[in-house]
Residue, then its C-alpha position, 0 to 999 in steps of 0.5 A: x149322287x144322280x150322276x154316279x147312279x147314272x154311271x152305275x146304270x150305264x155300266x150295268x147296261x154295258x155288261x148285261x146287254x150283250x149277254x141278252x142280245x146274243x143269238x144262237x144259230x142252228x147251222x142249216x136250221x131244221x136240216x141241221x149240219x148234213x150234206x146236200x144243204x146250201x149253207x151259203x144260202x143259209x148264211x146269206x142275210x144273217x148278221x153274225x155278231x161277236x157273242x153269238x153261237x153257232x150250233x152244229x146239230x147232227x147224229x153223232x158219228x156221222x159228221x164233224x166240224x172243223x174251223x179252218x182258214x180260207x185256203x183250207x176251206x176252199x180245198x176242203x182240207x183240214x190242217x194237221x193241227x186242226x181240232x175236230x168236233x164230233x159230239x153231234x151237238x157242237x157249239x162254237x161261240x163267236x168271240x172275235x170279228x172277221x171271217x170264219x170258215x167251217x166244214x165237215x171232215x168226214x169222208x168227202x162230205x165237204x168236197x162232194x156234199x158241199x158240207x161247209x159254211x163261211x160266215x162274217x162275224x161283226x163286232x157286237x156293237x155294229x150289228x144286230x141279228x136278223x134271224x135266229x133259232x134259240x137252241x140248247x147249249x149242250x157243249x160249248x167251244x170258244x175259239x180264241x182270236x188269232x191274228x194269223x189263223x183261226x184257232x181250234x175250238x175246244x169241245x166240252x162234251x155233255x156228261x150224259x151224252x147219248x146219240x140222238x134217237x132219230x137218224x136225222x137232226x131233230x129240232x131243239x126241244x121246246x123245253x131246252x130252247x125255253x131254258x136258253x130263252x129263260x136264261x136270257x130273260x133272267x139276266x134281263x130281269x136281274x138287270x132291271x131289278x138292279x136299275x130299279x133298286x138304284x133309282x128307288x134308293x135316291 
């Protein structure tokens, strides 16, 4: 009886812990996704894990986000079949380990403004994040794993999307950030409640 409850407890932990520890990263932190930011320095020291999300925040219409292979990243050239995200609140879920490459495909932002970022995603069990910025989840895309090329992320725009009020990316509002944090703590409370119920029912 006790061993089956222990098995159930560990099963629940295995399911819910990755949901709780996943991090949201606002690319560029307060500067957001724009030109003239050193994204290599921004990514340095951060440990991205499977399940984490990258949030590209910028005024709608002024930039874009494209996920590409390394050769296209180095040339700042999007492939013809590349999916370009343009909502201004683009969210990409990191769902597979490996190197990921992103750049802005507007004008010469990538070539002249250095608006590109490369990250290494580790499996969620091998690392924990050293820093993150909780943020809203307005639109989410989930690139699928591919052995030869990174897949094009899909974009689902928010239903009541409107352009940001200011010309520069704004920091996430506390109420929206609280919703993301609250959601994670909600899952944690559910998990603790289930474990407590199982232990108490002996």
